[in-house]
BAMARDREN-826076 format. One line per field, with one value per residue (C-alpha): y, x, z; residue in one letter. Coordinates in steps of 0.05 Angstrom, whole numbers. Example, Ala and Ser with C-alpha at 12.3 -4.5 7.8 and 13.67 -1.06 7.14 Angstrom:
2
y <- (-90,-21);
x <- (246,273);
z <- (156,143);
resn <- (a,s);
//
This chain:
701
y <- (2861,2897,2910,2830,2821,2854,2829,2751,2763,2795,2769,2728,2654,2636,2617,2664,2625,2692,2689,2622,2605,2551,2537,2520,2463,2411,2364,2400,2400,2330,2328,2378,2387,2437,2512,2551,2499,2513,2575,2530,2496,2571,2576,2506,2527,2589,2553,2504,2555,2605,2556,2490,2523,2587,2633,2709,2741,2703,2739,2712,2725,2697,2739,2720,2761,2708,2682,2610,2565,2495,2486,2471,2534,2567,2506,2491,2563,2551,2487,2526,2578,2530,2450,2446,2512,2482,2418,2419,2433,2435,2509,2506,2452,2489,2560,2504,2484,2546,2576,2519,2524,2603,2584,2661,2684,2626,2648,2722,2699,2665,2729,2784,2791,2757,2788,2759,2807,2796,2810,2844,2860,2918,2930,2967,2975,3036,3060,3042,2968,2961,2907,2926,2864,2882,2939,2969,2971,3047,3081,3088,3161,3199,3246,3306,3277,3274,3345,3385,3326,3319,3234,3191,3140,3087,3096,3036,3032,2964,2915,2847,2859,2804,2807,2863,2818,2784,2846,2884,2830,2829,2874,2900,2890,2893,2889,2845,2868,2874,2914,2892,2920,2936,2871,2823,2823,2834,2880,2925,2934,2994,3018,3069,3068,3107,3102,3157,3202,3159,3117,3041,2999,2930,2866,2875,2941,2915,2861,2906,2949,2894,2871,2930,2957,3017,3043,3084,3098,3170,3187,3216,3286,3310,3378,3364,3413,3481,3459,3413,3371,3293,3230,3191,3142,3117,3109,3047,3055,3048,3026,3066,3045,3083,3083,3123,3168,3121,3101,3038,3004,2950,2881,2858,2777,2737,2677,2636,2607,2580,2618,2618,2552,2527,2479,2445,2479,2409,2392,2444,2424,2352,2377,2346,2401,2417,2469,2483,2502,2555,2579,2661,2659,2702,2658,2676,2637,2635,2583,2558,2501,2517,2520,2582,2626,2663,2660,2712,2722,2760,2778,2707,2665,2666,2634,2650,2643,2713,2700,2693,2760,2796,2756,2779,2853,2836,2805,2861,2922,2888,2888,2951,2915,2955,2991,3055,3105,3174,3235,3259,3186,3223,3278,3223,3185,3251,3257,3187,3193,3262,3237,3173,3204,3254,3215,3153,3210,3238,3177,3128,3161,3158,3079,3023,2987,2922,2974,3014,2956,2939,3014,3005,2946,2979,3034,2999,2955,3011,3052,2968,2971,3034,3014,2951,2982,3038,2978,2938,2984,3042,3002,3054,3031,3080,3067,3018,3020,3085,3082,3007,3035,3101,3058,3016,3058,3108,3041,3026,3099,3103,3033,3056,3121,3077,3030,3070,3136,3102,3028,3048,3034,2991,2945,2963,2934,2880,2858,2872,2831,2792,2727,2730,2756,2748,2780,2825,2847,2869,2908,2943,2961,2985,3037,3065,3033,3099,3054,2991,2979,2911,2942,2900,2915,2876,2871,2821,2766,2699,2647,2580,2516,2464,2394,2330,2271,2220,2244,2223,2152,2163,2204,2147,2101,2144,2155,2226,2253,2229,2261,2332,2317,2300,2367,2408,2384,2390,2454,2487,2468,2487,2552,2581,2560,2605,2658,2655,2670,2737,2695,2725,2652,2655,2602,2525,2484,2411,2391,2446,2518,2578,2625,2686,2738,2812,2837,2862,2885,2898,2848,2855,2781,2751,2701,2677,2674,2641,2597,2591,2572,2513,2474,2491,2461,2401,2400,2415,2349,2304,2324,2310,2238,2200,2236,2215,2143,2148,2164,2105,2157,2143,2182,2245,2265,2339,2376,2445,2492,2560,2605,2680,2733,2787,2772,2816,2815,2845,2834,2786,2747,2760,2806,2751,2728,2766,2735,2775,2731,2729,2700,2699,2654,2654,2634,2568,2553,2544,2507,2460,2449,2428,2375,2352,2345,2270,2260,2279,2254,2319,2356,2425,2456,2530,2569,2605,2673,2648,2615,2692,2726,2686,2690,2641,2587,2519,2499,2445,2442,2383,2402,2436,2428,2439,2448,2425,2478,2525,2532,2566,2511,2528,2511,2478,2483,2434,2478,2444,2483,2545,2537,2535,2477,2429,2385,2378,2308,2332,2395,2337,2295,2365,2377,2310,2306,2380,2341,2293,2342,2368,2308,2289,2360,2357,2285,2236,2196,2142,2178,2220,2139,2115,2170,2171,2098,2114,2168,2112,2065,2123,2140,2081,2112,2174,2175,2237,2189,2131,2177,2203,2139,2113,2180,2170,2092,2130,2179,2127,2096,2157,2212,2284,2315,2374,2424,2390,2445,2390,2403,2350,2355,2332,2303,2319,2392);
x <- (2278,2211,2232,2260,2181,2145,2192,2183,2104,2096,2138,2097,2138,2129,2189,2205,2227,2250,2313,2353,2410,2466,2498,2566,2547,2585,2549,2582,2654,2654,2643,2686,2739,2760,2743,2767,2748,2797,2763,2757,2709,2671,2672,2644,2583,2572,2569,2511,2471,2469,2465,2444,2397,2382,2391,2373,2432,2486,2508,2567,2562,2640,2704,2765,2819,2886,2904,2882,2943,2904,2921,3001,3015,3066,3097,3115,3126,3190,3204,3218,3255,3299,3313,3273,3300,3339,3297,3268,3197,3186,3173,3130,3086,3082,3055,3000,2972,2979,2912,2871,2912,2897,2832,2827,2828,2773,2735,2742,2722,2660,2637,2648,2580,2539,2490,2534,2549,2618,2627,2665,2687,2709,2746,2738,2819,2870,2896,2959,2938,2889,2902,2879,2872,2874,2840,2760,2709,2695,2648,2571,2573,2638,2679,2631,2575,2540,2572,2516,2472,2461,2485,2533,2554,2599,2670,2721,2797,2815,2779,2791,2777,2773,2830,2826,2811,2749,2732,2737,2690,2644,2572,2575,2602,2580,2603,2579,2589,2525,2510,2519,2481,2512,2475,2502,2449,2440,2381,2407,2452,2498,2474,2523,2589,2645,2717,2774,2710,2670,2613,2605,2542,2528,2516,2439,2445,2492,2447,2379,2422,2442,2378,2335,2390,2405,2469,2478,2442,2402,2401,2340,2351,2299,2287,2284,2260,2302,2321,2374,2385,2379,2389,2313,2316,2357,2329,2339,2309,2230,2251,2252,2300,2293,2350,2366,2413,2477,2449,2420,2359,2323,2321,2258,2259,2219,2217,2270,2326,2310,2254,2281,2300,2363,2396,2479,2530,2552,2483,2499,2559,2538,2487,2433,2392,2321,2315,2246,2274,2333,2313,2297,2319,2365,2419,2464,2520,2547,2562,2531,2580,2606,2679,2664,2642,2586,2529,2496,2454,2385,2323,2293,2344,2407,2448,2428,2460,2491,2475,2405,2403,2422,2361,2320,2341,2331,2264,2239,2270,2233,2162,2172,2173,2232,2214,2230,2235,2243,2261,2182,2174,2205,2156,2096,2124,2122,2057,2036,2074,2033,1971,1969,2007,1954,1904,1919,1944,1859,1832,1864,1856,1784,1777,1791,1850,1808,1787,1850,1893,1832,1842,1926,1919,1864,1910,1971,1931,1913,1980,2007,1956,1971,2041,2035,1993,2033,2089,2050,2009,2054,2117,2142,2185,2148,2181,2140,2189,2182,2104,2099,2145,2109,2039,2066,2103,2033,1996,2045,2048,1968,1968,2017,1987,1919,1956,1990,1943,1862,1875,1864,1788,1787,1835,1785,1725,1757,1788,1711,1674,1728,1713,1642,1629,1656,1719,1668,1621,1689,1706,1643,1633,1705,1685,1630,1655,1612,1544,1562,1564,1557,1499,1442,1386,1319,1316,1281,1339,1343,1388,1405,1424,1460,1478,1503,1460,1476,1545,1553,1541,1598,1647,1643,1686,1734,1798,1809,1866,1816,1753,1787,1805,1729,1713,1755,1748,1665,1657,1717,1672,1599,1641,1656,1591,1551,1613,1599,1529,1545,1524,1544,1586,1546,1588,1609,1578,1601,1582,1538,1533,1498,1487,1444,1431,1421,1466,1518,1507,1439,1418,1346,1354,1375,1322,1336,1419,1397,1361,1410,1468,1431,1427,1503,1510,1469,1508,1582,1564,1543,1612,1653,1629,1673,1735,1710,1700,1769,1805,1764,1713,1644,1594,1556,1490,1461,1397,1396,1341,1322,1281,1264,1234,1244,1305,1363,1426,1487,1542,1533,1550,1595,1650,1687,1671,1624,1600,1553,1496,1422,1367,1292,1234,1251,1318,1292,1237,1300,1335,1269,1266,1327,1315,1253,1296,1306,1228,1203,1278,1285,1358,1330,1268,1250,1188,1127,1157,1226,1191,1143,1215,1244,1243,1256,1267,1212,1192,1143,1102,1103,1066,1036,1072,1063,1124,1127,1105,1074,1000,1004,1012,1072,1072,1131,1165,1228,1267,1276,1335,1321,1261,1292,1337,1282,1251,1169,1177,1199,1140,1080,1105,1103,1035,1012,1042,1000,939,948,961,898,859,898,875,804,797,792,843,826,829,893,919,902,936,997,1006,1015,1064,1105,1111,1141,1189,1197,1254,1220,1212,1153,1112,1125,1112,1053,1025,1038,997,937,937,932,876,837,836,822,793,815,752,706,753,818,870,912,981,1013,1050,1118,1128,1203,1244);
z <- (1667,1659,1579,1582,1600,1554,1498,1518,1524,1453,1406,1348,1366,1291,1243,1193,1125,1088,1130,1128,1169,1140,1214,1225,1283,1309,1255,1198,1244,1249,1172,1149,1202,1247,1233,1195,1132,1062,1024,970,1009,1023,954,932,986,951,879,916,951,883,829,857,913,885,948,937,983,1022,1083,1129,1200,1203,1181,1140,1159,1143,1085,1070,1072,1066,992,1005,956,1007,1009,934,922,978,947,878,904,954,934,875,840,795,772,704,697,768,759,697,724,790,753,717,779,816,801,833,895,910,954,976,895,883,936,917,841,870,911,854,818,863,922,976,1053,1084,1164,1216,1280,1319,1385,1439,1470,1487,1420,1435,1438,1389,1334,1266,1218,1140,1117,1134,1086,1058,1113,1100,1127,1117,1166,1195,1159,1221,1252,1295,1306,1383,1376,1412,1368,1404,1383,1364,1359,1333,1285,1251,1170,1118,1058,1013,949,989,1021,949,917,966,953,1016,1081,1158,1228,1277,1335,1380,1446,1511,1567,1634,1653,1598,1547,1489,1474,1418,1360,1331,1269,1262,1292,1284,1284,1254,1246,1194,1207,1188,1186,1210,1179,1190,1149,1091,1078,1079,1031,968,989,973,924,954,943,1010,1072,1091,1168,1185,1225,1275,1308,1386,1434,1446,1365,1380,1315,1326,1291,1299,1250,1181,1128,1072,1011,1040,1099,1161,1226,1288,1332,1395,1415,1414,1350,1363,1346,1382,1360,1353,1380,1337,1393,1428,1388,1321,1296,1235,1191,1197,1153,1172,1137,1117,1081,1037,1026,1005,966,1016,1035,1006,947,972,1033,1008,940,947,1018,1051,1076,1133,1148,1226,1281,1334,1355,1424,1416,1360,1412,1376,1433,1464,1523,1501,1534,1504,1523,1572,1505,1442,1370,1345,1279,1293,1329,1262,1224,1276,1267,1190,1192,1237,1195,1136,1178,1203,1271,1306,1362,1395,1439,1419,1454,1467,1505,1572,1568,1559,1625,1661,1640,1670,1722,1745,1734,1764,1816,1836,1818,1868,1922,1923,1911,1960,2025,2014,1996,2044,2043,2004,1949,1950,1942,1881,1854,1858,1823,1765,1759,1763,1700,1659,1660,1635,1588,1560,1554,1521,1459,1449,1450,1400,1353,1356,1364,1422,1482,1544,1604,1655,1722,1747,1747,1778,1828,1837,1839,1897,1940,1934,1959,2011,2040,2043,2077,2126,2141,2148,2191,2243,2244,2231,2253,2329,2330,2279,2326,2382,2338,2325,2393,2410,2350,2313,2350,2341,2272,2202,2179,2128,2181,2219,2162,2155,2240,2228,2185,2233,2305,2339,2311,2342,2414,2461,2505,2508,2462,2438,2366,2323,2301,2278,2316,2299,2333,2301,2342,2331,2330,2389,2389,2456,2446,2381,2430,2479,2420,2414,2429,2463,2412,2355,2393,2382,2318,2295,2327,2301,2232,2237,2272,2227,2172,2194,2224,2160,2133,2181,2165,2090,2098,2144,2219,2286,2325,2401,2418,2417,2467,2460,2393,2394,2348,2358,2310,2297,2258,2243,2301,2312,2239,2218,2158,2129,2102,2174,2157,2098,2113,2167,2132,2073,2113,2152,2087,2066,2136,2122,2053,2092,2132,2079,2043,2102,2103,2053,2088,2151,2135,2098,2158,2198,2239,2251,2217,2237,2226,2254,2262,2255,2288,2264,2289,2279,2328,2384,2429,2472,2450,2485,2527,2581,2632,2701,2733,2715,2649,2591,2515,2468,2464,2453,2500,2495,2484,2401,2426,2468,2411,2363,2408,2418,2339,2332,2386,2339,2279,2302,2314,2239,2208,2182,2174,2194,2221,2219,2255,2220,2227,2192,2133,2123,2120,2062,1994,1944,1990,1993,2049,2074,2130,2179,2247,2290,2352,2431,2474,2541,2589,2528,2513,2447,2381,2328,2261,2241,2167,2127,2087,2026,1987,1929,1894,1828,1857,1863,1810,1793,1830,1885,1880,1868,1931,1980,1946,1963,2029,2051,2026,2079,2126,2106,2110,2195,2215,2191,2223,2165,2182,2139,2083,2106,2121,2052,2019,2073,2057,1978,2000,2040,1998,1947,2006,2054,2083,2105,2180,2176,2145,2190,2251,2222,2206,2276,2307,2261,2286,2352,2337,2306,2368,2416,2376,2397,2396,2358,2397,2364,2333,2298,2344,2383,2439,2467,2532,2524,2509);
resn <- (x,x,x,x,x,x,x,x,x,x,x,x,x,x,x,x,x,x,x,x,x,x,x,x,x,x,x,x,x,x,x,x,x,x,x,x,x,x,x,x,x,x,x,x,x,x,x,x,x,x,x,x,x,x,x,x,x,x,x,x,x,x,x,x,x,x,x,x,x,x,x,x,x,x,x,x,x,x,x,x,x,x,x,x,x,x,x,x,x,x,x,x,x,x,x,x,x,x,x,x,x,x,x,x,x,x,x,x,x,x,x,x,x,x,x,x,x,x,x,x,x,x,x,x,x,x,x,x,x,x,x,x,x,x,x,x,x,x,x,x,x,x,x,x,x,x,x,x,x,x,x,x,x,x,x,x,x,x,x,x,x,x,x,x,x,x,x,x,x,x,x,x,x,x,x,x,x,x,x,x,x,x,x,x,x,x,x,x,x,x,x,x,x,x,x,x,x,x,x,x,x,x,x,x,x,x,x,x,x,x,x,x,x,x,x,x,x,x,x,x,x,x,x,x,x,x,x,x,x,x,x,x,x,x,x,x,x,x,x,x,x,x,x,x,x,x,x,x,x,x,x,x,x,x,x,x,x,x,x,x,x,x,x,x,x,x,x,x,x,x,x,x,x,x,x,x,x,x,x,x,x,x,x,x,x,x,x,x,x,x,x,x,x,x,x,x,x,x,x,x,x,x,x,x,x,x,x,x,x,x,x,x,x,x,x,x,x,x,x,x,x,x,x,x,x,x,x,x,x,x,x,x,x,x,x,x,x,x,x,x,x,x,x,x,x,x,x,x,x,x,x,x,x,x,x,x,x,x,x,x,x,x,x,x,x,x,x,x,x,x,x,x,x,x,x,x,x,x,x,x,x,x,x,x,x,x,x,x,x,x,x,x,x,x,x,x,x,x,x,x,x,x,x,x,x,x,x,x,x,x,x,x,x,x,x,x,x,x,x,x,x,x,x,x,x,x,x,x,x,x,x,x,x,x,x,x,x,x,x,x,x,x,x,x,x,x,x,x,x,x,x,x,x,x,x,x,x,x,x,x,x,x,x,x,x,x,x,x,x,x,x,x,x,x,x,x,x,x,x,x,x,x,x,x,x,x,x,x,x,x,x,x,x,x,x,x,x,x,x,x,x,x,x,x,x,x,x,x,x,x,x,x,x,x,x,x,x,x,x,x,x,x,x,x,x,x,x,x,x,x,x,x,x,x,x,x,x,x,x,x,x,x,x,x,x,x,x,x,x,x,x,x,x,x,x,x,x,x,x,x,x,x,x,x,x,x,x,x,x,x,x,x,x,x,x,x,x,x,x,x,x,x,x,x,x,x,x,x,x,x,x,x,x,x,x,x,x,x,x,x,x,x,x,x,x,x,x,x,x,x,x,x,x,x,x,x,x,x,x,x,x,x,x,x,x,x,x,x,x,x,x,x,x,x,x,x,x,x,x,x,x,x,x,x,x,x,x,x,x,x,x,x,x,x,x,x,x,x,x,x,x,x,x,x,x,x,x,x,x,x,x,x,x,x,x,x,x,x,x,x,x,x,x,x,x,x,x,x,x,x,x,x,x,x,x,x,x,x,x,x,x);
//
């Protein structure tokens, strides 16, 4: 399977027009009648191919094993001997026309002196039952030629050869037997087969010999480890064809069926083929009609013309693309297995599961890359299955060990913190579980509250089942945002989410991560509105409050139920900031300590507020987004607002009102500008006095 995958992955996929297949297809059978055709028609095809179309060489992937009786000459001869033996002039007339009816002799005459290669076949049966039709051609290597050479060529017992007069006339003759592997797939062709000690070549090799004008093959004998002599290649002139121990060559498939031009045999006979397509080409005459049984299963297709197997082998030999697996590749494979095995055994136990998977995948890809480089650049076949199995087995063994032996502490951490923090943080904690606990401690953290505005009113108009769907939808989306920014979900309180950053895993950027999470939560809610509208759900808007400060974090609760949570004034302020978002029409508000801890985020100062029951005023800010995402117009608006805010706090109410009016006209939808215009009118009517600090006191929490 891996070999076939490599063949399909790396085959050129282009059409090679040096070799043209004259196809005995269904169209030809319909036009010329059932196969076999009369030999005079084959002779006419040769005349067409050589004289009319200028073919360079013609090879037949068919066998002419029986005499042609289509001419009726045999019947006329019988009449001459019997019924018409005494008829005056009959014998004379018969002798005159007999040469025109001897179709086999006519075909032999057309073959003689031309570069024509015939094909035949071998059979492998019990010697006593083997059929031997006609006579085999002369072997390319005589008996004993490979004596003492470590080879195991296939041995055949029967054969079906061509008529002797046709065989003697041909420039060369080669068998067209493929090599079928145990799974029924044709991947190789025997370059030499043995019968009675002699060695015979295939059709493709015979074509190459005639094409290169090489009278004999030269076996390439190499010396293996231990001094054994092995047959490693066969030379045909300047062409070297690598072979394996069975003296077979791998077929270098160019692509799927029809990687070579096809011309219907009926078009050739009728003179309808184009000369430009056939001139100077190697012609293979073969059959693809289903009833003629010359279809093979190959790595590139389950049904593939047998004649195209020979075409691929010829083209691959001419291009030097025939791949080989020499004996030393066993040593290379062992070195790859040993090297990767030791590397994985040493490194995998030191890595986390995710990194182990990545490392094992990287090693696997490196082995596959080496395999493909050898395959593509050196035409060498390095076995891949053993390496892939070993890498997979070592990775599985390492993962199993980690699961059964080392996972106990990780499971404890997961049970404790998995419901609060994202999986990435649980993974960080599981590596050093001794550093984390749920005991109460005081730390500087950032806390976030997110609440749906007016959800009570919205929920009263919804069916309970729909309400549950709405809740699940937006809580899931917002929780995913929190996890994506490394936050810890504290709890869900109806339509409100509480989360914090910086615990249980320390986070130096906890304030920034919380603010970015809040901005993304607002974006997520905006993106969900079309989906809500499509389902007939009411639109939802949320407010987000974020604050940074010291707070107590740990497991808190009762003997019945505990939760990992935070508490303190900084937490309460975040909740109040979330509530104030409605007053300013802002999606999100943060405290001053949060703003000071955030780099790369633009803020707009909104107000100084004094919450009910509190003496100190707090400055609140609205995050606007990442600095690089804001337009110059937005920055200009913020600057103009800050100038209004400066005038407002300086009690220059008239000037502040005029400039704020300009802003509101440009942004009539702004609740912030409307709120401050209302305040300015109140303060103009009742000035706050010289000791005013610019803070606004709210009567509700």
